[in-house]
Every structure is written in C-alpha cells, then in structure tokens.
C-alpha positions as CSV (number, residue, x, y, z in Angstrom):
1,M,35.1,116.4,-129.0
2,H,35.7,112.7,-128.5
3,R,34.6,110.1,-131.0
4,K,31.7,107.8,-130.1
5,T,31.6,104.1,-130.7
6,Q,28.7,101.6,-130.7
7,R,28.5,99.6,-127.4
8,V,30.1,96.2,-127.7
9,Y,28.7,93.2,-125.8
10,L,31.3,91.7,-123.6
11,S,31.9,88.0,-123.6
12,T,32.8,88.2,-119.9
13,P,31.1,90.9,-117.9
14,I,33.3,93.4,-116.0
15,K,32.6,93.9,-112.3
16,G,31.9,97.5,-111.3
17,R,29.9,99.9,-109.2
18,L,27.4,102.6,-110.1
19,G,27.9,104.9,-107.2
20,D,27.7,102.4,-104.3
21,L,25.6,99.9,-106.3
22,P,27.4,96.7,-107.4
23,V,26.8,96.1,-111.2
24,A,27.9,93.8,-114.0
25,I,29.1,95.8,-117.0
26,V,27.8,93.8,-120.0
27,E,28.3,96.3,-122.8
28,I,30.6,99.2,-123.2
29,G,31.7,101.8,-125.9
30,L,32.9,105.4,-126.0
31,G,29.4,106.6,-125.8
32,G,27.8,104.5,-123.1
33,A,27.6,101.3,-121.2
34,G,25.0,98.5,-120.5
35,L,24.7,97.4,-116.9
36,E,22.9,94.6,-115.0
37,H,22.2,94.9,-111.3
38,A,19.8,93.9,-108.5
39,H,18.4,97.3,-107.3
40,T,16.5,100.1,-108.9
41,V,18.0,103.4,-110.3
42,M,16.2,106.4,-111.6
43,V,16.4,107.7,-115.2
44,G,18.3,111.0,-115.2
45,E,20.5,110.2,-112.1
46,R,24.2,111.0,-112.4
47,H,26.7,108.7,-110.8
48,H,30.4,107.7,-111.0
49,L,30.7,104.4,-112.8
50,H,33.7,102.5,-111.3
51,V,35.1,100.0,-113.9
52,D,37.1,97.1,-112.3
53,S,39.0,96.2,-115.5
54,R,42.7,95.4,-115.7
55,Q,43.4,99.1,-115.2
56,P,40.5,100.2,-113.0
57,F,39.0,103.7,-113.6
58,R,35.9,105.7,-113.0
59,I,33.8,108.0,-115.2
60,E,30.8,110.2,-114.7
61,V,27.6,108.8,-116.3
62,V,23.9,109.6,-116.5
63,V,21.2,106.9,-116.5
64,R,19.3,107.0,-119.8
65,H,17.0,104.0,-119.3
66,S,16.4,101.2,-116.8
67,Q,14.1,98.2,-117.2
68,L,13.2,95.4,-114.9
69,Q,13.6,91.9,-116.4
70,L,10.8,89.8,-114.9
71,L,10.7,86.1,-114.6
72,G,8.6,84.2,-117.0
73,T,6.3,82.9,-114.2
74,G,5.2,86.5,-113.5
75,G,6.6,86.1,-110.0
76,S,9.7,87.7,-108.5
77,P,11.9,90.2,-110.3
78,S,15.3,89.0,-111.5
79,V,17.6,91.8,-112.7
80,F,17.6,95.4,-113.8
81,R,19.0,96.3,-117.2
82,T,20.2,99.8,-117.4
83,G,21.8,102.0,-120.1
84,V,24.1,104.9,-119.2
85,E,25.7,107.6,-121.2
86,L,29.3,108.5,-120.5
87,L,29.9,112.1,-119.7
88,A,33.0,114.3,-120.0
89,I,35.3,111.5,-121.1
90,D,39.0,112.4,-121.1
91,D,41.9,111.1,-123.2
92,Q,43.0,108.6,-120.5
93,Q,39.5,107.2,-120.1
94,E,39.1,106.9,-123.8
95,L,42.4,104.8,-124.0
96,L,41.2,102.6,-121.2
97,I,37.9,101.9,-122.9
98,D,39.7,101.3,-126.1
99,S,41.8,98.7,-124.4
100,I,38.7,96.9,-123.1
101,L,37.3,96.8,-126.7
102,I,40.6,95.5,-128.1
103,D,40.7,92.8,-125.5
104,E,37.2,91.8,-126.4
105,A,38.1,91.7,-130.1
106,R,41.1,89.5,-129.4
107,E,38.9,87.2,-127.3
108,K,36.4,86.8,-130.1
109,I,39.2,86.1,-132.6
110,A,40.6,83.4,-130.3
111,E,37.1,81.9,-130.0
112,W,36.7,81.9,-133.8
113,E,40.1,80.2,-134.2
114,A,39.2,77.6,-131.6
115,N,35.9,76.9,-133.5
116,L,37.8,76.5,-136.8
117,A,40.2,74.1,-135.1
118,G,37.3,72.1,-133.8
119,T,38.1,72.8,-130.1
120,R,36.0,74.3,-127.5
121,R,37.3,77.5,-125.9
122,I,35.7,78.2,-122.4
123,T,36.3,81.8,-121.3
124,H,33.6,81.9,-118.6
125,P,30.7,79.8,-117.4
126,T,28.2,79.3,-120.3
127,F,24.6,78.2,-120.1
128,A,22.8,75.8,-122.5
129,A,20.3,77.5,-124.8
130,I,17.5,75.0,-125.1
131,P,14.4,76.4,-126.8
132,H,11.7,75.3,-124.3
133,R,10.7,76.4,-120.8
134,P,12.3,74.3,-118.1
135,H,9.9,72.4,-115.8
136,A,12.1,72.8,-112.7
137,Y,15.2,74.4,-111.3
138,A,18.1,73.1,-109.4
139,W,19.5,74.9,-106.3
140,H,23.2,74.1,-105.8
141,R,24.1,75.0,-102.2
142,L,27.5,75.0,-100.6
143,V,26.9,74.0,-97.0
144,R,29.9,73.3,-94.7
145,A,32.2,72.7,-97.7
146,T,29.7,70.2,-99.2
147,W,27.5,70.7,-102.3
148,S,23.8,69.8,-102.1
149,V,21.2,69.8,-104.9
150,T,17.5,70.5,-104.4
151,V,15.1,70.4,-107.4
152,T,12.5,73.1,-107.0
153,R,9.9,75.2,-108.8
154,D,11.4,78.4,-107.3
155,P,13.6,80.1,-110.0
156,N,15.2,82.5,-107.5
157,Q,18.9,82.3,-106.3
158,P,19.8,80.8,-102.9
159,I,22.0,82.9,-100.7
160,D,24.5,80.1,-100.2
161,G,24.9,78.9,-103.7
162,F,23.3,79.3,-107.1
163,A,20.3,78.1,-109.1
164,V,20.2,76.9,-112.7
165,C,17.6,75.0,-114.8
166,D,17.4,71.4,-113.8
167,D,18.5,70.2,-117.2
168,E,21.7,72.2,-117.2
169,P,24.6,70.1,-118.5
170,M,26.8,68.7,-115.7
171,D,30.0,70.2,-117.1
172,T,28.5,73.6,-116.8
173,V,27.4,72.9,-113.3
174,T,30.9,71.7,-112.4
175,M,32.4,74.9,-113.8
176,L,30.0,77.0,-111.8
177,R,30.7,75.1,-108.6
178,Q,34.5,75.5,-109.1
179,A,34.2,79.2,-109.8
180,Y,31.8,79.7,-106.8
181,E,34.3,78.0,-104.4
182,R,37.1,80.3,-105.6
183,Y,35.1,83.5,-105.6
184,D,34.8,86.1,-102.8
185,E,31.3,87.4,-101.8
186,D,31.2,90.1,-104.5
187,D,32.1,87.7,-107.2
188,R,29.6,85.1,-105.9
189,Y,26.9,87.9,-106.1
190,M,27.9,88.4,-109.8
191,L,27.7,84.7,-110.5
192,R,24.2,84.5,-109.0
193,M,23.2,87.5,-111.0
194,M,24.3,86.0,-114.3
195,A,22.8,82.6,-113.4
196,Q,19.5,84.4,-112.7
197,L,19.7,86.2,-116.0
198,A,20.3,82.9,-117.8
199,I,17.2,81.4,-116.1
200,S,15.1,84.5,-117.1
201,E,16.1,84.3,-120.7
202,R,15.3,80.6,-120.9
203,D,12.0,81.2,-119.2
204,H,11.1,83.6,-122.0
205,L,11.9,81.1,-124.8
206,K,8.6,79.3,-125.3
C-alpha cells in the first residue's frame, strides 16, 4: 500500500487533462488532486488525469466532489472546482508526484528567501487582493497585434484577450499581456481561467 500525503496548493498551476477536458491542476498529493476547469463533470466518474509536468504522466482518478464557483453578481458561472482521488498509484507515479511536491517546496523556500532579502520574486502572474468589490472590469483584447482596453460591467472573459478588475495594478496587467502574447491557445485558455477565478474571489470579498 502506498502512503498518502495531504494535497499541496501549487504556486503555479500545472496544465493537464481530465479525460479530454482541459484542466488546471491547482493542488496535488499522493492521495488526490484539486482541479479547476470550465465544464461539468459528474461525481463518481472515472477518468485518466494527464499531468503535463516536467515529466508528463497520467493516472486513473475518480471524481469525489465538484462545485461550481459562481460570480458574485449572481450572473454567469465562472469555474468548476473539482476534487479527485488517485487510484492504483504505482511506484513511478509516486516518484513523479513527489518531484512536483519537492519543486513546490523549493519554490516556496526561494520566495521566503526573496522576502527576507527585501526583493520581490515573481513566479507567475499575481493578482492584487483588495478587500472590496470592484465597481467595474477591464477587458484587455489583442486585436491585430494591438492591445485595446474596454471598461465594462461584464466580469466574463473575452475570447481574444483577458479580463481583470479595473483597478488591477499596471505591472500585473503588463505581465499578463506579455504572457498572453507568448502563449498558445491552450495556455491562453488557462490564463483566462485563472483571471476569471481571481475576479470571482475578489467579487466575494465584501
């Protein structure tokens, strides 16, 4: 019997697939994983979870719970949060998951050391945590290689860019734009998903 470990929240989500469904793996341990995705799954379903880490692998999982995170306005859905249990884990899969956990521990140590040194370590786009509900959102759209900004009440993500709260710091917006320009369509989808999650979490801080 393989040991179990508590799921660890990943500083940088790992891209993956649950069957054919694109997902962001936001937590992982030897017992299970936490996923975020755009489409529904059913509790009790079994799938292969494809993990696109430095050494990609797949493992059989069963869905234990899945919850829809709604926008604070009570309008459109944003993202599903799903917990899966890992089934029939073998020695190689255990080693690969351990390597992800070790990388995450090293990343956190590097962040702590940077904080102690008084420097800011940026490992992935971060979003400001301001404890009030934003009044508007900003759609950043890349049209014919040129960025445009539209202030709107619509918190959903545009198909040709991304949306953030309108008071998001400009250095964060710049990082997101640069990442979006480099990314392929799958990675842009993940960026929009994480931006939508950040909007949802801020909408619930009231």
